[in-house]
FISE-720567 format. One record per residue (C-alpha): residue in three letters; x, z, y. Coordinates in steps of 0.05 Angstrom, whole numbers, padded with zeros to 5 digits, always signed. Each point is the difference from the previous one (the first is absolute). Layout:
! FISE-720567
ALAXZY;...
***
This chain:
! FISE-720567
UNK-00049+00614+01251;UNK+00069+00016+00026;UNK+00006-00014+00074;UNK+00069+00031+00011;UNK+00030-00069+00011;UNK-00035+00000+00068;UNK+00048+00053+00025;UNK+00058-00050-00009;UNK-00037-00048+00046;UNK-00019+00052+00052;UNK+00046-00029+00055;UNK-00030-00069-00009;UNK-00071+00027-00001;UNK+00015+00039+00064;UNK+00028-00062+00035;UNK-00060-00041-00022;UNK-00049+00053+00023;UNK+00035+00007+00067;UNK+00000-00075+00010;UNK-00074-00004-00014;UNK-00013+00060+00046;UNK+00032-00036+00059;UNK-00028-00068-00016;UNK-00051+00007+00057;UNK+00060-00005+00048;UNK+00017-00069-00029;UNK-00072-00022+00011;UNK+00002+00023+00073;UNK+00065-00036+00012;UNK-00020-00066-00033;UNK-00074-00004+00017;UNK+00010-00030+00070;UNK+00038-00059-00031;UNK-00052-00055-00010;UNK+00027-00032-00064;UNK+00018+00063-00037;UNK-00053+00049+00026;UNK-00059-00019-00044;UNK+00038-00002-00067;UNK+00033+00066+00018;UNK-00067+00032+00011;UNK-00022-00020-00070;UNK+00066+00023-00029;UNK-00008+00068+00033;UNK-00068+00009-00034;UNK+00031-00016-00067;UNK+00057+00048+00014;UNK-00050+00054+00019;UNK-00035-00008-00068;UNK+00068-00001-00034;UNK+00018+00063+00040;UNK-00058+00036-00035;UNK+00034-00010-00067;UNK+00069+00016+00027;UNK-00030+00065+00028;UNK-00024+00018-00070;UNK+00069-00018-00027;UNK+00033+00045+00052;UNK-00045+00058-00018;UNK+00011-00010-00075;UNK+00076-00006+00010;UNK+00001+00065+00040;UNK-00041+00035-00054;UNK+00047-00024-00055;UNK+00062+00020+00041;UNK-00032+00068+00011;UNK-00013+00011-00074;UNK+00067-00026-00024;UNK+00041+00033+00056;UNK+00055-00052+00007;UNK+00056+00015+00049;UNK+00000-00069+00034;UNK-00071+00011+00026;UNK+00000+00065+00039;UNK-00061+00039+00022;UNK-00001-00032+00070;UNK-00002-00069-00031;UNK-00057+00021-00045;UNK-00040+00025+00060;UNK+00017-00065+00038;UNK-00025-00041-00059;UNK-00065+00039-00004;UNK-00014-00006+00075;UNK+00018-00074+00002;UNK-00041-00012-00063;UNK-00061+00035+00028;UNK+00007-00040+00065;UNK+00003-00066-00037;UNK-00055+00020-00048;UNK-00049+00023+00053;UNK+00010-00059+00048;UNK-00047-00049-00035;UNK-00043+00056-00029;UNK-00023+00028+00066;UNK-00046-00059+00014;UNK-00041+00006-00064;UNK-00062+00045+00001;UNK+00018+00038-00064;UNK-00052+00055+00009;UNK-00057-00050+00003;UNK+00027-00040-00058;UNK+00009+00061-00045;UNK-00068+00027+00021;UNK-00034-00066-00020;UNK+00037+00000-00066;UNK-00019+00073-00016;UNK-00073-00010+00020;UNK-00005-00065-00039;UNK+00031+00031-00062;UNK-00048+00060+00003;UNK-00061-00043+00011;UNK+00022-00050-00053;UNK+00014+00056-00050;UNK-00069+00030+00009;UNK-00033-00069-00001;UNK+00035-00022-00064;UNK+00002+00064-00041;UNK-00058+00042+00027;UNK-00053-00050+00024;UNK-00055+00031+00041;UNK-00074-00014-00009;UNK-00036-00043+00052;UNK-00019+00062+00040;UNK+00025+00071+00000;UNK-00048+00051+00031;UNK-00033-00057+00037;UNK+00066-00025+00029;UNK+00023-00070-00017;UNK+00062-00002-00044;UNK+00032-00047+00050;UNK+00003+00056+00051;UNK+00030+00047-00051;UNK+00053-00051-00018;UNK+00016-00008+00074;UNK+00005+00075+00006;UNK+00046+00003-00061;UNK+00042-00054+00034;UNK+00003+00031+00070;UNK+00015+00074-00017;UNK+00066-00012-00036;UNK+00017-00058+00046;UNK-00007+00043+00062;UNK+00037+00059-00032;UNK+00059-00044-00021;UNK-00001-00035+00068;UNK+00004+00066+00039;UNK+00057+00027-00043;UNK+00041-00063+00002;UNK-00015-00014+00074;UNK+00039+00063+00018;UNK+00058-00020-00045;UNK-00003-00071+00028;UNK+00002+00025+00072;UNK+00060+00045-00016;UNK+00037-00058-00033;UNK-00019-00046+00058;UNK+00030+00051+00049;UNK+00064+00004-00041;UNK+00001-00075-00005;UNK-00010-00007+00076;UNK+00059+00046+00013;UNK+00046-00033-00052;UNK-00019-00071+00019;UNK+00009+00012+00075;UNK+00049-00054+00020;UNK+00056+00045+00027;UNK-00005+00044-00061;UNK+00004-00059-00049;UNK+00058-00028+00039;UNK+00040+00065-00005;UNK-00022+00011-00073;UNK+00018-00072-00019;UNK+00068+00004+00033;UNK+00015+00067-00033;UNK-00020-00029-00068;UNK+00045-00060+00009;UNK+00058+00044+00023;UNK-00010+00049-00057;UNK-00004-00057-00051;UNK+00065-00030+00025;UNK+00034+00068+00001;UNK-00023+00014-00071;UNK+00033-00065-00021;UNK+00064+00028+00031;UNK-00009+00065-00040;UNK-00017+00044+00059;UNK-00063+00022+00034;UNK-00026+00002+00071;UNK-00024+00071-00012;UNK+00068+00025-00022;UNK+00031-00033+00062;UNK-00051+00030+00048;UNK-00008+00067-00035;UNK+00066+00018-00035;
***
């Protein structure tokens, strides 16, 4: 599947990502207003979910721009797209207990595999097969949980840094400015670092 067309839309994707990144500011400004506050709160939740997909789109666009090496998307823009994409991607992800979920899936698959394809007799060495099935469930579940808990904590830390409100404000404004400058055939990074 050819995704090189995404590079042509990089300025628009950056502006959209920057707007979603600073959407929390709109919520803070509008929330005290009685009539508009409640619908805006629901709209921000929808935008946050939409931001997850825009984050993926930003990362994919940066990867395509990196592989194609087009002149209109410089290296600084690619890094900006990756950082903004990771920030938008991790924002809703940091609240889901991924390690526990993956551990349960791994343990369930292992126990289910043994139960379906290698059924145990009623007792094994005087131990009920139920206890052995539980052991077959818990050993891979705990192993997968411990491995992914570390990864989850590292990603949560990165997500906390990137979704810190001042960081998202600066990141969102830089994305919007860079997107507008890309539409004008220049770059923020060539202006700041000639």
